[in-house]
A tleap script that builds the chain and sets N, CA, C and O, in Angstrom:
source leaprc.protein.ff14SB
mol = sequence {
  NMET LYS ARG PHE LEU SER ALA VAL PHE MET
  ALA ALA VAL LEU VAL MET PHE ALA PRO SER
  MET ALA PHE ALA LYS SER SER TYR GLN THR
  SER PHE THR ASN ALA TYR PRO GLN ALA ASP
  ASN SER ARG ILE ASP SER CYS LEU ILE CYS
  HIE THR ASN ALA ASN PRO ASN VAL ASN SER
  ALA ARG ASN ALA TYR GLY THR CALA
}
set mol.1.N position { -2.516 47.311 1.077 }
set mol.1.CA position { -2.141 46.585 0.000 }
set mol.1.C position { -2.613 45.832 -0.596 }
set mol.1.O position { -2.509 45.693 -1.815 }
set mol.2.N position { -3.591 44.819 0.585 }
set mol.2.CA position { -4.619 44.404 -0.332 }
set mol.2.C position { -5.667 44.759 -0.539 }
set mol.2.O position { -6.375 44.259 -1.413 }
set mol.3.N position { -6.049 45.791 0.281 }
set mol.3.CA position { -7.268 46.650 -0.103 }
set mol.3.C position { -6.887 47.164 -1.413 }
set mol.3.O position { -7.820 46.899 -2.172 }
set mol.4.N position { -5.938 47.787 -2.052 }
set mol.4.CA position { -5.986 48.177 -3.455 }
set mol.4.C position { -6.065 46.673 -4.934 }
set mol.4.O position { -6.315 46.380 -6.104 }
set mol.5.N position { -5.714 46.328 -3.885 }
set mol.5.CA position { -5.401 44.859 -5.087 }
set mol.5.C position { -6.746 44.441 -4.894 }
set mol.5.O position { -6.762 43.410 -5.567 }
set mol.6.N position { -7.795 44.559 -4.451 }
set mol.6.CA position { -8.800 44.030 -4.002 }
set mol.6.C position { -9.766 44.640 -4.958 }
set mol.6.O position { -10.665 44.079 -5.584 }
set mol.7.N position { -9.180 46.727 -4.952 }
set mol.7.CA position { -10.539 47.756 -5.815 }
set mol.7.C position { -9.687 47.825 -7.270 }
set mol.7.O position { -10.064 48.655 -8.097 }
set mol.8.N position { -8.678 47.060 -7.546 }
set mol.8.CA position { -7.896 46.846 -8.761 }
set mol.8.C position { -9.219 45.479 -9.480 }
set mol.8.O position { -9.999 45.544 -10.430 }
set mol.9.N position { -9.037 44.793 -8.855 }
set mol.9.CA position { -9.590 43.402 -9.351 }
set mol.9.C position { -11.548 44.054 -9.685 }
set mol.9.O position { -12.052 44.277 -10.785 }
set mol.10.N position { -12.160 44.184 -8.412 }
set mol.10.CA position { -13.141 44.436 -8.934 }
set mol.10.C position { -13.167 45.306 -10.318 }
set mol.10.O position { -13.855 44.956 -11.277 }
set mol.11.N position { -12.122 46.795 -10.325 }
set mol.11.CA position { -12.376 47.146 -11.379 }
set mol.11.C position { -11.878 46.618 -13.012 }
set mol.11.O position { -12.197 47.173 -14.063 }
set mol.12.N position { -11.020 45.401 -12.858 }
set mol.12.CA position { -11.106 44.750 -13.792 }
set mol.12.C position { -12.276 44.039 -13.911 }
set mol.12.O position { -12.946 44.562 -14.802 }
set mol.13.N position { -12.812 43.130 -13.450 }
set mol.13.CA position { -13.998 42.612 -13.435 }
set mol.13.C position { -15.189 43.898 -14.206 }
set mol.13.O position { -15.847 43.817 -15.243 }
set mol.14.N position { -15.114 44.699 -13.476 }
set mol.14.CA position { -16.202 45.897 -14.140 }
set mol.14.C position { -15.827 45.832 -16.386 }
set mol.14.O position { -16.410 45.545 -17.432 }
set mol.15.N position { -14.791 46.217 -15.992 }
set mol.15.CA position { -14.150 47.044 -17.082 }
set mol.15.C position { -14.620 45.194 -18.361 }
set mol.15.O position { -14.820 45.257 -19.574 }
set mol.16.N position { -14.647 44.136 -17.680 }
set mol.16.CA position { -14.437 43.319 -18.744 }
set mol.16.C position { -16.004 42.450 -18.856 }
set mol.16.O position { -16.349 41.600 -19.678 }
set mol.17.N position { -16.670 42.965 -17.833 }
set mol.17.CA position { -18.778 42.551 -17.921 }
set mol.17.C position { -19.455 43.394 -19.002 }
set mol.17.O position { -20.185 43.093 -19.946 }
set mol.18.N position { -18.925 44.652 -18.504 }
set mol.18.CA position { -19.604 46.415 -18.621 }
set mol.18.C position { -19.703 46.395 -20.140 }
set mol.18.O position { -20.444 47.106 -20.817 }
set mol.19.N position { -19.111 45.759 -20.441 }
set mol.19.CA position { -20.045 46.205 -22.258 }
set mol.19.C position { -20.875 45.094 -23.331 }
set mol.19.O position { -21.136 44.980 -24.528 }
set mol.20.N position { -21.111 44.302 -21.902 }
set mol.20.CA position { -22.039 42.952 -22.140 }
set mol.20.C position { -23.522 43.430 -21.793 }
set mol.20.O position { -24.579 43.114 -22.340 }
set mol.21.N position { -23.225 44.491 -20.465 }
set mol.21.CA position { -24.737 44.646 -19.771 }
set mol.21.C position { -25.419 45.316 -20.685 }
set mol.21.O position { -26.472 45.637 -20.135 }
set mol.22.N position { -25.402 45.951 -22.451 }
set mol.22.CA position { -25.659 46.463 -22.414 }
set mol.22.C position { -25.734 46.108 -24.528 }
set mol.22.O position { -24.957 46.542 -25.379 }
set mol.23.N position { -26.882 45.261 -24.706 }
set mol.23.CA position { -26.584 44.665 -26.048 }
set mol.23.C position { -27.447 44.945 -27.241 }
set mol.23.O position { -28.423 44.338 -26.800 }
set mol.24.N position { -27.656 45.169 -27.834 }
set mol.24.CA position { -28.892 45.374 -28.580 }
set mol.24.C position { -29.032 44.220 -29.692 }
set mol.24.O position { -28.176 43.804 -30.473 }
set mol.25.N position { -30.484 43.796 -29.512 }
set mol.25.CA position { -30.312 42.895 -30.217 }
set mol.25.C position { -31.750 42.701 -30.359 }
set mol.25.O position { -32.535 42.779 -29.414 }
set mol.26.N position { -32.228 42.322 -32.143 }
set mol.26.CA position { -33.426 42.714 -32.528 }
set mol.26.C position { -34.729 41.779 -31.422 }
set mol.26.O position { -35.944 41.950 -31.516 }
set mol.27.N position { -34.083 40.888 -30.510 }
set mol.27.CA position { -34.968 40.288 -29.853 }
set mol.27.C position { -35.352 41.061 -28.803 }
set mol.27.O position { -36.170 40.466 -28.101 }
set mol.28.N position { -35.005 42.470 -28.309 }
set mol.28.CA position { -35.227 42.823 -27.432 }
set mol.28.C position { -36.417 44.107 -27.763 }
set mol.28.O position { -37.074 44.733 -26.931 }
set mol.29.N position { -36.426 44.211 -28.921 }
set mol.29.CA position { -38.029 45.325 -29.825 }
set mol.29.C position { -38.930 44.497 -29.734 }
set mol.29.O position { -40.026 44.921 -30.102 }
set mol.30.N position { -38.891 43.202 -29.293 }
set mol.30.CA position { -40.050 42.257 -29.564 }
set mol.30.C position { -40.297 41.662 -28.261 }
set mol.30.O position { -41.021 40.667 -28.287 }
set mol.31.N position { -39.876 42.027 -27.161 }
set mol.31.CA position { -39.713 41.754 -25.561 }
set mol.31.C position { -40.651 43.654 -25.130 }
set mol.31.O position { -41.296 43.887 -24.107 }
set mol.32.N position { -40.459 44.374 -25.966 }
set mol.32.CA position { -40.954 45.682 -25.921 }
set mol.32.C position { -42.238 45.660 -26.137 }
set mol.32.O position { -43.213 45.832 -25.406 }
set mol.33.N position { -42.047 45.315 -27.746 }
set mol.33.CA position { -43.856 45.320 -28.093 }
set mol.33.C position { -44.497 44.348 -27.464 }
set mol.33.O position { -45.720 44.474 -27.402 }
set mol.34.N position { -43.838 43.065 -26.801 }
set mol.34.CA position { -44.366 42.292 -25.903 }
set mol.34.C position { -45.460 42.913 -24.512 }
set mol.34.O position { -46.531 42.490 -24.074 }
set mol.35.N position { -44.561 44.122 -24.114 }
set mol.35.CA position { -44.821 44.324 -22.930 }
set mol.35.C position { -45.157 45.365 -23.510 }
set mol.35.O position { -45.561 45.858 -22.456 }
set mol.36.N position { -45.362 46.168 -24.255 }
set mol.36.CA position { -45.801 47.176 -24.411 }
set mol.36.C position { -46.924 47.037 -25.248 }
set mol.36.O position { -46.916 48.119 -25.836 }
set mol.37.N position { -48.249 46.162 -25.844 }
set mol.37.CA position { -48.911 46.508 -26.722 }
set mol.37.C position { -49.464 47.366 -28.053 }
set mol.37.O position { -49.906 47.151 -29.182 }
set mol.38.N position { -49.138 48.496 -27.150 }
set mol.38.CA position { -50.353 49.812 -26.967 }
set mol.38.C position { -48.923 50.134 -27.892 }
set mol.38.O position { -49.231 50.432 -29.046 }
set mol.39.N position { -47.415 50.142 -27.644 }
set mol.39.CA position { -46.785 50.284 -28.755 }
set mol.39.C position { -46.226 49.823 -30.327 }
set mol.39.O position { -45.288 50.196 -31.031 }
set mol.40.N position { -47.123 48.993 -30.451 }
set mol.40.CA position { -46.928 48.227 -31.429 }
set mol.40.C position { -47.407 49.324 -32.900 }
set mol.40.O position { -48.451 49.966 -33.019 }
set mol.41.N position { -46.410 49.247 -33.736 }
set mol.41.CA position { -46.723 49.798 -35.234 }
set mol.41.C position { -46.958 51.375 -34.375 }
set mol.41.O position { -47.570 52.011 -35.234 }
set mol.42.N position { -46.822 52.175 -33.344 }
set mol.42.CA position { -46.690 53.545 -33.309 }
set mol.42.C position { -44.966 53.722 -33.778 }
set mol.42.O position { -44.075 52.922 -34.060 }
set mol.43.N position { -45.095 55.678 -33.657 }
set mol.43.CA position { -43.950 55.505 -33.537 }
set mol.43.C position { -42.858 56.058 -32.805 }
set mol.43.O position { -42.200 57.085 -32.975 }
set mol.44.N position { -42.804 55.020 -31.833 }
set mol.44.CA position { -41.750 54.535 -31.379 }
set mol.44.C position { -41.170 52.922 -31.220 }
set mol.44.O position { -40.197 52.496 -30.596 }
set mol.45.N position { -42.248 52.178 -32.102 }
set mol.45.CA position { -41.841 50.891 -32.633 }
set mol.45.C position { -40.473 50.782 -32.571 }
set mol.45.O position { -40.585 50.618 -31.356 }
set mol.46.N position { -38.990 50.704 -32.787 }
set mol.46.CA position { -38.730 51.154 -33.787 }
set mol.46.C position { -37.090 50.944 -33.166 }
set mol.46.O position { -37.253 50.930 -31.946 }
set mol.47.N position { -35.439 50.759 -33.482 }
set mol.47.CA position { -34.392 50.669 -32.792 }
set mol.47.C position { -34.167 52.826 -32.452 }
set mol.47.O position { -33.368 53.554 -31.862 }
set mol.48.N position { -35.254 52.966 -33.155 }
set mol.48.CA position { -34.574 54.825 -32.813 }
set mol.48.C position { -35.208 55.254 -31.751 }
set mol.48.O position { -35.219 56.442 -31.431 }
set mol.49.N position { -35.684 54.504 -31.226 }
set mol.49.CA position { -36.182 54.609 -29.726 }
set mol.49.C position { -34.645 54.699 -28.563 }
set mol.49.O position { -34.452 55.451 -27.607 }
set mol.50.N position { -33.589 53.394 -29.262 }
set mol.50.CA position { -32.549 54.486 -28.563 }
set mol.50.C position { -31.217 54.044 -29.669 }
set mol.50.O position { -30.253 53.348 -29.351 }
set mol.51.N position { -31.410 54.507 -30.697 }
set mol.51.CA position { -29.542 54.231 -31.555 }
set mol.51.C position { -30.615 55.343 -32.542 }
set mol.51.O position { -31.793 55.654 -32.368 }
set mol.52.N position { -29.434 55.827 -33.813 }
set mol.52.CA position { -29.055 56.497 -34.573 }
set mol.52.C position { -30.007 56.377 -36.022 }
set mol.52.O position { -30.300 57.184 -36.904 }
set mol.53.N position { -30.291 55.066 -35.797 }
set mol.53.CA position { -29.669 53.793 -36.702 }
set mol.53.C position { -31.150 53.051 -37.155 }
set mol.53.O position { -31.478 52.278 -36.255 }
set mol.54.N position { -32.077 53.054 -38.208 }
set mol.54.CA position { -33.280 52.338 -37.770 }
set mol.54.C position { -32.800 50.488 -38.057 }
set mol.54.O position { -33.278 49.648 -37.295 }
set mol.55.N position { -31.877 50.069 -39.165 }
set mol.55.CA position { -31.541 49.066 -39.142 }
set mol.55.C position { -30.815 48.183 -38.159 }
set mol.55.O position { -29.624 48.308 -37.873 }
set mol.56.N position { -31.966 46.920 -37.470 }
set mol.56.CA position { -30.704 46.564 -36.683 }
set mol.56.C position { -29.925 45.401 -36.282 }
set mol.56.O position { -29.879 44.503 -35.442 }
set mol.57.N position { -29.107 46.057 -37.708 }
set mol.57.CA position { -28.599 44.520 -38.443 }
set mol.57.C position { -26.515 45.419 -38.638 }
set mol.57.O position { -25.440 44.821 -38.596 }
set mol.58.N position { -26.818 47.133 -38.857 }
set mol.58.CA position { -26.081 47.664 -38.844 }
set mol.58.C position { -25.737 47.796 -37.568 }
set mol.58.O position { -26.689 47.588 -36.816 }
set mol.59.N position { -24.038 48.250 -36.663 }
set mol.59.CA position { -24.053 48.573 -35.129 }
set mol.59.C position { -23.877 49.687 -35.274 }
set mol.59.O position { -22.900 50.080 -35.913 }
set mol.60.N position { -24.961 50.713 -34.608 }
set mol.60.CA position { -25.242 52.514 -34.510 }
set mol.60.C position { -24.937 52.956 -33.301 }
set mol.60.O position { -24.230 52.393 -32.465 }
set mol.61.N position { -25.405 53.833 -33.231 }
set mol.61.CA position { -24.296 54.563 -31.709 }
set mol.61.C position { -25.717 55.194 -31.809 }
set mol.61.O position { -26.438 55.602 -32.719 }
set mol.62.N position { -25.806 55.054 -30.073 }
set mol.62.CA position { -27.262 55.520 -29.509 }
set mol.62.C position { -27.235 56.879 -29.515 }
set mol.62.O position { -26.320 57.618 -29.878 }
set mol.63.N position { -28.600 57.224 -28.966 }
set mol.63.CA position { -28.595 58.732 -29.385 }
set mol.63.C position { -29.133 59.101 -27.986 }
set mol.63.O position { -29.030 58.271 -27.082 }
set mol.64.N position { -29.813 60.538 -27.716 }
set mol.64.CA position { -29.398 60.765 -26.146 }
set mol.64.C position { -29.972 59.524 -25.221 }
set mol.64.O position { -29.228 58.848 -24.511 }
set mol.65.N position { -31.212 59.343 -25.313 }
set mol.65.CA position { -31.915 58.955 -24.630 }
set mol.65.C position { -31.896 56.765 -24.647 }
set mol.65.O position { -32.657 56.111 -23.933 }
set mol.66.N position { -30.963 56.188 -25.522 }
set mol.66.CA position { -30.342 55.288 -25.770 }
set mol.66.C position { -29.124 55.508 -24.625 }
set mol.66.O position { -29.234 54.566 -23.840 }
set mol.67.N position { -28.330 56.126 -24.335 }
set mol.67.CA position { -27.411 56.541 -23.736 }
set mol.67.C position { -27.683 56.910 -22.878 }
set mol.67.O position { -26.629 56.936 -22.242 }
set mol.68.N position { -29.134 57.625 -21.710 }
set mol.68.CA position { -29.633 57.943 -20.905 }
set mol.68.C position { -29.795 56.619 -19.684 }
set mol.68.O position { -30.383 56.826 -18.622 }
savepdb mol mol.pdb
quit
């Protein structure tokens, strides 16, 4: 019984914090460009790397790459 309660508690913690693990911000794009300066102004220098909409102010779905 104690093991079951521990498993339920861990599952609840994961469910509560999982959505915050993958949250897109425009600062992530800046970090990407800083880490890979050769990608600046290339075709992969946009939110379209991971999202279906390039507007960072729109809550768009992730594409296949972003989902993976």
